[in-house]
C-alpha positions in Angstrom: -18.6 66.2 14.7 -15.9 68.3 13.3 -17.0 68.7 9.7 -14.3 70.9 8.2 -11.6 68.7 9.9 -13.1 65.4 8.9 -13.6 66.7 5.3 -9.8 68.0 5.2 -8.6 64.7 6.7 -10.3 62.8 4.1 -9.1 64.8 1.2 -5.6 64.7 2.3 -5.5 61.1 2.8 -7.2 60.4 -0.5 -4.8 62.7 -2.4 -1.8 60.6 -0.8 -2.9 57.4 -2.5 -2.2 56.6 -5.9 -4.3 54.1 -8.1 -1.4 51.6 -8.0 -1.6 51.7 -4.3 -4.8 50.2 -4.0 -4.8 48.0 -7.1 -6.4 50.4 -9.7 -5.3 51.1 -13.2 -4.1 54.7 -13.6 -5.6 55.4 -17.0 -4.5 57.8 -19.5 -6.6 61.0 -18.6 -6.0 61.1 -14.8 -5.7 64.6 -13.7 -6.8 64.2 -10.1 -3.9 64.2 -7.7 -4.3 60.8 -5.9 -7.6 59.0 -5.8 -11.0 60.1 -7.2 -13.8 60.5 -4.8 -15.8 57.8 -6.6 -12.8 55.4 -6.5 -12.7 55.9 -2.7 -16.3 55.4 -2.5 -16.1 52.3 -4.6 -13.2 50.7 -2.5 -15.3 51.6 0.7 -18.6 50.0 -0.6 -20.4 53.3 -0.1 -22.2 55.5 -2.8 -20.2 58.3 -4.5 -22.6 60.8 -3.5 -22.6 59.8 0.0 -18.8 60.0 0.2 -18.7 63.2 -1.7 -21.3 64.8 0.8 -18.8 64.0 3.7 -15.9 65.7 2.0 -18.3 68.5 1.2 -19.0 69.0 4.9 -22.7 68.1 4.2 -25.0 65.1 5.1 -25.5 63.0 8.1 -22.9 62.0 10.7 -21.3 58.8 9.3 -22.0 55.6 11.3 -19.0 53.8 12.9 -19.6 51.0 10.2 -19.2 53.6 7.5 -16.3 54.9 9.0 -14.6 51.6 9.2 -15.4 50.9 5.6 -13.8 54.3 4.6 -10.8 53.6 6.6 -10.3 50.2 4.7 -10.9 51.9 1.3 -8.3 54.6 2.2 -5.9 52.0 3.4 -5.6 53.9 7.0 -3.3 52.6 9.6 -4.9 51.7 12.9 -3.9 55.2 14.3 -5.3 57.0 11.4 -8.4 55.0 11.6 -9.0 56.3 15.1 -8.3 59.8 14.2 -11.1 59.4 11.6 -13.3 58.2 14.2 -12.7 61.0 16.6 -13.0 63.6 13.8 -16.7 62.2 13.3 -17.6 62.5 16.9 -17.5 58.9 18.0 -15.8 57.2 21.0 -12.8 55.3 19.9 -13.5 51.6 19.4 -12.1 49.4 22.2 -9.5 47.5 20.6 -10.0 43.8 21.4 -8.6 40.3 19.9 -11.1 40.4 17.2 -9.2 42.9 15.3 -11.5 44.1 12.6 -9.4 46.8 11.0 -6.7 45.5 8.5 -3.7 47.7 8.4 -2.4 49.3 5.4 0.6 47.0 4.7 -1.7 43.9 4.9 -3.9 45.6 2.6 -1.5 46.4 -0.1 -0.3 42.8 -0.2 -3.7 41.6 -0.6 -4.4 44.1 -3.5 -1.5 42.7 -5.2 -3.0 39.2 -5.1 -6.2 40.2 -7.1 -5.6 37.1 -9.3 -5.3 34.6 -6.6 -7.6 33.1 -4.0 -6.7 34.9 -0.8 -8.5 36.5 2.3 -7.7 38.2 5.5 -9.2 36.9 8.6 -9.0 37.5 12.4 -8.4 34.9 15.2 -12.3 34.4 15.6 -12.5 33.1 12.1 -14.3 36.3 10.8 -13.3 37.0 7.2 -12.5 40.8 6.7 -11.5 40.8 3.2 -11.4 38.5 0.0 -10.1 38.6 -3.4 -12.6 38.1 -6.2 -11.3 34.3 -6.8 -11.6 33.8 -3.0 -15.2 34.7 -3.4 -15.5 32.4 -6.2 -13.9 29.6 -4.4 -15.3 29.8 -0.8 -18.4 32.1 -1.2 -18.7 35.5 0.2 -17.8 35.1 3.7 -17.8 38.9 4.5 -21.6 39.2 4.1 -22.6 38.0 7.5 -23.6 39.8 10.5 -23.6 39.1 14.3 -22.0 35.9 15.6 -22.5 34.3 12.1 -19.5 36.3 11.1 -17.3 33.6 12.6 -16.7 30.6 10.5 -16.5 28.7 13.7 -19.8 29.7 14.8 -21.4 29.0 11.4 -19.8 25.5 11.2 -21.6 24.3 14.4 -24.8 26.1 13.9 -25.6 26.1 10.2 -25.5 23.1 8.2 -25.2 24.9 4.9 -21.8 26.0 6.0 -20.7 22.4 5.6 -21.9 22.0 2.0 -18.4 22.5 0.4 -16.4 20.3 2.8 -16.6 16.6 1.9 -18.6 14.5 4.6 -15.5 12.5 5.4 -13.6 15.6 6.5 -16.0 17.0 8.8 -14.9 15.5 11.8 -11.3 16.6 11.5 -12.4 20.1 10.3 -14.7 20.7 13.2 -11.8 19.5 15.6 -9.3 22.0 13.6 -11.8 24.9 14.3 -12.4 24.0 17.8 -8.7 23.6 18.6 -8.1 27.2 17.2 -10.5 28.7 19.1 -9.3 27.0 22.3 -5.7 28.3 21.7 -7.0 32.0 21.3 -9.2 31.6 24.5 -6.2 30.3 26.5 -4.2 33.4 25.3 -6.9 36.1 25.9 -9.0 34.5 28.8 -12.4 33.4 29.3 -14.1 36.7 29.2 -12.4 37.8 25.8 -14.4 37.8 22.6 -12.9 34.1 22.0 -14.2 32.9 25.5 -17.6 34.5 24.8 -17.8 32.8 21.5 -16.7 29.4 23.1 -19.5 29.9 25.9 -22.1 30.7 23.3 -21.3 27.6 21.0 -21.3 25.2 24.2 -24.8 26.2 24.6 -26.0 25.9 21.1 -24.0 22.8 19.8 -23.5 19.5 21.3 -20.7 18.6 18.7 -18.8 21.8 19.7 -19.1 20.8 23.5 -18.0 17.4 22.9 -15.0 18.4 20.9 -14.1 21.2 23.4 -14.3 18.9 26.3 -11.6 16.7 24.5 -9.0 19.6 24.6 -7.9 19.3 21.1 -4.4 21.0 20.2 -4.2 23.2 17.4 -2.2 22.0 14.4 -1.0 23.7 11.4 -2.5 27.1 11.0 -3.9 26.5 7.6 -3.8 22.7 7.0 -4.4 21.2 3.5 -8.1 21.2 2.8 -10.4 19.7 0.2 -13.3 21.7 -1.1 -16.2 20.3 -3.2 -17.1 23.3 -5.5 -20.4 23.2 -7.0 -19.1 24.2 -10.4 -15.8 22.7 -10.8 -15.9 19.7 -8.5 -13.4 18.5 -5.8 -10.2 20.6 -5.3 -7.4 20.0 -3.0 -5.8 23.1 -1.7 -2.8 24.2 0.5 -2.8 27.5 2.4 0.0 29.8 2.9 -0.4 32.3 5.9 1.2 35.4 6.9 0.3 36.4 10.6 -0.2 39.8 11.8 0.1 39.4 15.6 -0.6 43.1 16.6 -4.0 42.9 14.8 -4.7 39.3 15.5 -5.2 38.6 12.0 -3.9 36.3 9.1 -3.8 36.6 5.4 -4.2 33.3 3.8 -3.4 32.3 -0.1 -4.7 29.1 -1.2 -2.7 27.2 -4.0 -3.1 23.7 -5.7 -0.1 21.8 -6.8 0.9 22.6 -10.3 -0.1 19.8 -12.8 -2.8 18.2 -10.7 -6.4 18.3 -11.5 -7.1 20.7 -8.6 -4.7 23.1 -10.2 -6.6 22.9 -13.6 -9.8 23.3 -11.6 -8.6 26.3 -9.8 -7.7 27.7 -13.1 -11.0 27.1 -14.6 -12.6 28.8 -11.5 -10.6 32.0 -12.2 -12.4 32.1 -15.6 -15.8 31.1 -14.4 -15.6 33.8 -11.6 -17.9 34.5 -8.5 -21.5 33.5 -8.9 
């Protein structure tokens, strides 16, 4: 690891960002050029002391997971993320269709949607980032590890993942998830991450195997959905999606028709907040 170059790289990227770039208030007494260390640490989900030690050329070698979190916090491009990984002494991650790194432009859009239920996910159904209201609406979908990170995998292997979807919608929802995964595998091949996920699900879930063998065709990327929220009740939502084909990701913003009960419940949820 090149500690000096790594520290210099982080300091310069931090200085190049303004609070407004990442959805933070500027405040009246700001003297730091760019973001403060503690702000980058908070955006990255690491302690301020840990991040400061990296910039001060002290402490242990950051793990690849920590580097990925810092890359998100600093809104680095994919190329800048690769440079960060190299400076820390790690091999460059193999770029696959899973696409875990959110590019800077997509991050800026998401930051501007702080008061809306919005999230970024990849083509395997892995949620990478959520706004506060998206967490309140859907639950924290970024806290899972292993194959459970995929919404498709959770739907067919964990009955708790179905709690917020009305029972009468389960068949249609499962078919839609299966069709999306089938479309991704068709594009990327059986040995791709999508193919591996499908193979694992076929061995775990008879329901998935049945739907898969029916060769369902994908419909709208984010069709209207109904959610049974434990605090505000039934909410009918529409999703507007921005695709990033280079990263195999999509940013989805959920809305409700103004004047409806669902719209009022969504407004109420923005006050109640995440549990």
